[in-house]
C-alpha positions as CSV (number, residue, x, y, z in Angstrom):
1,M,25.0,-16.5,-15.0
2,K,26.5,-16.2,-11.5
3,K,28.6,-13.3,-12.7
4,L,25.6,-11.4,-14.2
5,R,23.6,-12.2,-11.0
6,D,26.4,-11.0,-8.7
7,E,26.7,-7.8,-10.8
8,G,22.9,-7.2,-10.4
9,M,22.2,-7.4,-14.2
10,L,20.4,-10.7,-14.0
11,L,17.6,-11.4,-11.5
12,G,18.2,-14.7,-9.7
13,L,15.7,-15.7,-7.1
14,P,17.2,-17.9,-4.3
15,L,15.3,-21.0,-3.6
16,G,16.0,-23.6,-0.9
17,R,18.8,-24.0,1.6
18,R,21.7,-24.2,-0.8
19,P,20.4,-21.9,-2.4
20,D,19.5,-22.8,-5.9
21,Y,18.5,-19.9,-8.2
22,H,15.5,-19.5,-10.4
23,Y,16.0,-17.1,-13.3
24,P,12.6,-15.7,-14.6
25,A,12.4,-16.3,-18.3
26,F,11.3,-12.8,-19.3
27,Q,14.9,-11.6,-18.8
28,F,16.2,-13.6,-21.7
29,D,16.4,-12.8,-25.4
30,T,16.3,-16.4,-26.6
31,V,16.9,-15.4,-30.3
32,H,20.3,-13.8,-29.5
33,H,21.1,-15.9,-26.4
34,R,21.5,-13.0,-24.0
35,V,19.9,-11.0,-21.3
36,W,17.7,-8.2,-22.8
37,P,19.8,-5.0,-22.4
38,I,16.9,-3.1,-20.9
39,V,16.4,-5.8,-18.4
40,A,20.1,-5.7,-17.3
41,Y,19.8,-1.9,-17.1
42,A,16.7,-2.0,-14.9
43,N,17.9,-4.8,-12.7
44,S,21.2,-3.1,-12.1
45,R,19.5,0.3,-11.3
46,L,17.1,-1.4,-8.9
47,G,19.7,-3.5,-7.0
48,A,18.7,-7.0,-8.1
49,A,21.8,-8.5,-6.4
50,E,20.8,-7.1,-3.0
51,D,17.0,-7.4,-3.2
52,P,15.9,-9.9,-5.9
53,W,12.4,-10.4,-4.5
54,G,11.8,-6.6,-4.4
55,V,13.0,-6.2,-8.0
56,T,10.7,-9.1,-9.0
57,S,7.8,-7.2,-7.4
58,W,8.8,-4.0,-9.3
59,W,8.6,-5.9,-12.6
60,R,5.0,-6.9,-11.8
61,T,3.7,-3.7,-10.2
62,P,1.6,-1.3,-12.3
63,S,3.1,2.1,-12.7
64,D,1.5,5.5,-13.2
65,V,4.6,6.4,-15.4
66,L,3.4,3.6,-17.7
67,D,-0.2,4.5,-17.6
68,G,-1.1,1.7,-15.2
69,R,0.9,-1.0,-17.0
70,T,3.6,-3.0,-15.5
71,P,7.3,-2.8,-16.6
72,L,6.9,-6.5,-17.6
73,Q,4.0,-5.7,-19.9
74,D,6.0,-2.9,-21.5
75,L,9.0,-5.2,-21.9
76,E,6.9,-7.9,-23.5
77,D,5.4,-5.3,-26.0
78,G,8.9,-3.9,-26.8
79,D,8.0,-0.5,-25.3
80,L,10.2,-0.4,-22.2
81,T,13.0,2.2,-22.3
82,E,15.9,3.4,-20.1
83,I,14.1,6.7,-19.8
84,A,10.9,5.0,-18.5
85,V,12.9,2.9,-16.0
86,D,14.7,6.1,-14.8
87,N,11.3,7.9,-14.5
88,M,9.8,5.0,-12.5
89,I,12.7,4.9,-10.1
90,S,12.6,8.7,-9.7
91,A,8.8,8.6,-9.0
92,A,9.3,5.8,-6.4
93,E,12.1,7.8,-4.7
94,R,9.8,10.8,-4.5
95,G,7.1,8.6,-3.0
96,M,4.7,8.8,-5.9
């Protein structure tokens, strides 16, 4: 998990002085024992290795691109796509 976290594909939240890391459960496809590919894509694009708390916020923030839904809601419903992720990032970069 450290390798995926260091590469920014897995969101690891540092906790404590050591630090220990908390890995939010939504990232994992427990049937296939892997990180959801769309999650790895989004985390990587968003810079999860450098700003895990900011990326956590992104997953839980409603987006106009998703008609007011959060990326996490679309992920849970199986509707989140790379195009939607790219569009949300572009909208944020334009200040929308």
